[in-house]
C-alpha positions as CSV (number, residue, x, y, z in Angstrom):
1,M,25.7,3.5,4.3
2,A,27.3,2.1,1.2
3,S,29.3,4.5,-1.1
4,L,28.1,6.0,-3.9
5,Q,30.6,3.8,-6.2
6,D,29.0,0.8,-4.2
7,Q,25.4,1.9,-5.1
8,L,26.3,2.4,-8.8
9,R,28.0,-0.9,-9.3
10,G,25.0,-3.1,-9.5
11,L,23.6,-4.9,-13.0
12,V,20.8,-3.5,-14.2
13,Y,20.5,-5.0,-17.3
14,S,21.7,-8.1,-19.1
15,T,21.5,-9.4,-22.8
16,E,20.7,-12.7,-21.8
17,K,18.1,-12.2,-19.0
18,G,16.9,-8.4,-19.6
19,D,16.3,-6.2,-16.8
20,M,17.6,-7.0,-13.4
21,C,16.5,-6.3,-10.2
22,P,18.7,-4.1,-8.0
23,E,18.0,-5.7,-4.6
24,C,18.8,-9.3,-5.3
25,G,20.4,-9.4,-8.7
26,E,17.9,-11.8,-10.4
27,A,16.3,-11.2,-13.7
28,K,12.8,-9.0,-13.0
29,V,10.5,-11.8,-14.1
30,E,12.3,-14.2,-11.7
31,C,12.5,-11.5,-9.0
32,V,10.6,-12.5,-5.5
33,C,11.6,-9.2,-3.5
34,A,8.2,-7.6,-4.0
35,E,6.4,-10.7,-2.9
36,L,8.7,-10.9,0.2
37,A,8.1,-7.2,1.2
38,D,4.4,-8.0,0.8
39,E,4.7,-11.0,3.3
40,A,6.9,-8.6,5.6
41,R,4.2,-6.1,5.8
42,L,1.2,-8.9,6.5
43,Q,3.2,-10.2,9.2
44,S,3.8,-6.7,10.8
45,L,-0.1,-6.1,11.0
46,D,-2.2,-6.6,14.3
47,G,-5.2,-7.3,12.5
48,T,-7.2,-4.2,13.3
49,V,-7.7,-1.9,10.0
50,R,-7.5,1.8,11.2
51,I,-9.6,4.8,9.5
52,R,-8.3,8.1,9.9
53,R,-8.6,11.5,8.3
54,E,-5.6,13.3,7.6
55,T,-5.1,16.8,6.2
56,A,-1.3,17.0,6.8
57,G,1.1,17.6,3.7
58,R,-1.9,18.1,1.6
59,K,-2.5,21.9,1.6
60,G,-5.7,21.3,3.6
61,K,-7.4,19.2,1.6
62,G,-8.8,16.3,3.8
63,V,-8.0,12.6,3.0
64,T,-9.5,9.2,4.4
65,T,-6.8,7.0,5.1
66,V,-7.4,2.9,5.7
67,S,-4.5,1.1,7.1
68,G,-3.7,-2.2,8.5
69,V,-5.9,-4.1,6.0
70,P,-4.3,-7.9,6.1
71,L,-4.7,-8.5,2.5
72,P,-2.0,-9.2,-0.3
73,E,-1.2,-6.4,-2.4
74,A,-3.5,-7.8,-5.4
75,E,-6.6,-8.0,-3.1
76,L,-5.8,-4.6,-1.8
77,R,-5.7,-2.9,-5.1
78,E,-9.2,-4.5,-5.5
79,L,-10.6,-3.3,-2.3
80,S,-9.1,0.1,-2.9
81,K,-10.9,0.4,-6.0
82,K,-14.2,-0.9,-4.8
83,L,-13.9,1.9,-1.7
84,K,-13.2,4.5,-4.1
85,K,-15.9,3.8,-6.1
86,L,-18.5,3.3,-3.3
87,C,-17.4,6.8,-1.9
88,G,-17.7,8.4,-5.7
89,T,-14.3,10.0,-5.4
90,G,-10.5,9.6,-6.2
91,G,-7.7,8.2,-4.1
92,A,-4.5,6.1,-4.5
93,L,-2.9,3.0,-2.9
94,K,0.6,3.9,-1.4
95,D,2.7,1.5,0.8
96,G,-0.1,-0.4,1.6
97,V,-2.4,2.6,2.7
98,I,-5.7,3.2,0.8
99,E,-6.3,6.8,0.3
100,I,-9.7,8.3,-0.3
101,Q,-10.2,11.8,-1.2
102,G,-12.3,13.5,1.3
103,D,-13.9,12.5,4.8
104,H,-15.6,9.0,4.3
105,R,-14.9,7.6,7.7
106,E,-18.4,6.4,8.6
107,R,-19.1,5.2,5.0
108,L,-15.7,3.4,4.9
109,K,-16.2,1.8,8.6
110,L,-19.7,0.2,7.6
111,A,-18.4,-1.2,4.3
112,L,-15.4,-2.8,5.7
113,E,-17.3,-4.2,8.7
114,Q,-19.5,-5.9,6.3
115,Q,-16.8,-7.5,4.8
116,G,-15.4,-8.9,8.1
117,F,-12.7,-6.7,9.1
118,N,-12.2,-5.3,12.6
119,V,-12.4,-1.8,12.2
120,K,-11.2,1.2,14.4
121,L,-11.7,5.0,14.0
122,A,-8.1,6.2,14.7
123,G,-7.5,10.0,15.3
124,G,-9.7,13.0,15.6
């Protein structure tokens, strides 16, 4: 692990280029770190979309999570929006995992299978 001084030494703003990426050191507009991370996430997937119900860390409130969707980040955001609208609830997209408030496993499974995804209900 790098020392605190090493972590704080990186350039964060340049008057010529504007905001700088802390990862690669390029200007934010030229940075490709997010695209590379998205490609790495897509490469690690096995092609099966997993739907599970979770309550851990949510004070007993149930959330349906959809993970393993083999789509780029922008398309994943659109899919998340459609699924939330289908269920009539709120939710979020965090680290490639779609979270939908409430237990909507069966409804989501049917919707994703109609779009051609290989879907598996995971967990209890």
